[in-house]
C-alpha positions as CSV (number, residue, x, y, z in Angstrom):
1,M,27.2,218.1,86.5
2,G,24.1,220.0,87.6
3,K,24.8,223.1,85.3
4,S,24.5,220.8,82.2
5,R,21.7,220.9,79.7
6,G,20.8,217.1,79.7
7,C,24.4,215.7,79.7
8,R,24.1,214.9,83.6
9,Y,22.8,211.5,82.2
10,L,25.9,210.9,80.2
11,H,28.5,210.1,82.9
12,W,31.1,209.4,80.4
13,V,30.9,212.9,78.7
14,T,33.6,215.4,79.5
15,M,32.2,218.9,80.4
16,S,34.2,222.1,80.2
17,S,33.0,225.6,79.7
18,N,29.4,224.3,79.6
19,V,30.2,222.3,76.6
20,C,29.2,218.5,76.4
21,R,31.7,216.2,74.4
22,A,31.8,212.6,73.6
23,L,34.8,210.6,72.2
24,F,34.1,207.6,70.1
25,Y,36.8,205.0,68.8
26,S,36.1,202.8,65.8
27,H,39.1,201.1,64.4
28,D,37.3,199.6,61.5
29,T,39.7,197.8,59.1
30,L,37.7,194.5,58.3
31,G,34.4,195.8,57.2
32,L,32.3,198.6,58.0
33,G,29.7,197.4,60.6
34,H,31.6,199.1,63.6
35,L,31.8,202.5,62.1
36,R,28.3,202.3,60.8
37,R,27.0,201.3,64.3
38,T,29.2,204.1,66.0
39,L,27.8,206.8,63.6
40,L,24.2,205.6,64.3
41,L,24.9,205.9,68.0
42,C,26.3,209.4,67.5
43,A,23.2,210.5,65.5
44,G,21.0,209.2,68.2
45,L,22.9,210.8,71.0
46,G,23.0,214.1,68.9
47,E,19.4,214.3,68.6
48,R,18.8,213.6,72.4
49,F,21.4,216.0,73.6
50,Q,21.5,218.9,71.4
51,D,24.6,220.7,73.0
52,L,26.7,217.4,72.5
53,S,29.8,217.7,70.6
54,I,31.1,214.3,69.3
55,L,34.3,213.2,67.8
56,V,34.9,209.9,66.2
57,L,38.3,208.4,65.9
58,T,38.6,205.8,63.1
59,G,41.1,203.8,61.1
60,S,38.5,203.2,58.3
61,A,39.7,204.4,54.9
62,M,35.9,204.6,53.9
63,A,34.9,207.0,56.7
64,H,34.6,209.9,54.2
65,A,31.9,207.8,52.2
66,F,29.5,207.8,55.2
67,R,26.9,210.6,56.1
68,I,28.5,212.1,59.1
69,P,25.6,213.3,61.5
70,R,25.2,217.0,62.5
71,G,27.4,217.7,65.4
72,V,29.9,215.0,64.7
73,D,33.5,215.2,63.5
74,Y,35.8,212.5,62.7
75,V,39.7,212.0,62.5
76,K,41.1,209.5,60.2
77,L,43.9,207.5,62.1
78,P,46.6,205.5,60.0
79,S,45.4,202.1,59.2
80,V,47.0,199.0,60.5
81,A,48.8,197.1,57.8
């Protein structure tokens, strides 16, 4: 991990082709607190590690209503009925 640009401190981050990536999962069906907190974590990590690419997986039907931080993408999973 010595070739990373700051990602060596994030042991859970996957590195391939000198790209730092992180994956978050927030299955938010009963309120929006978990997704909001996840996006705040993503924003903080994105500011600290400029080369970090972040993907959030969520079951929240309201994910589109949030401001998604720069460098963060999300995938809306099917909601649990």
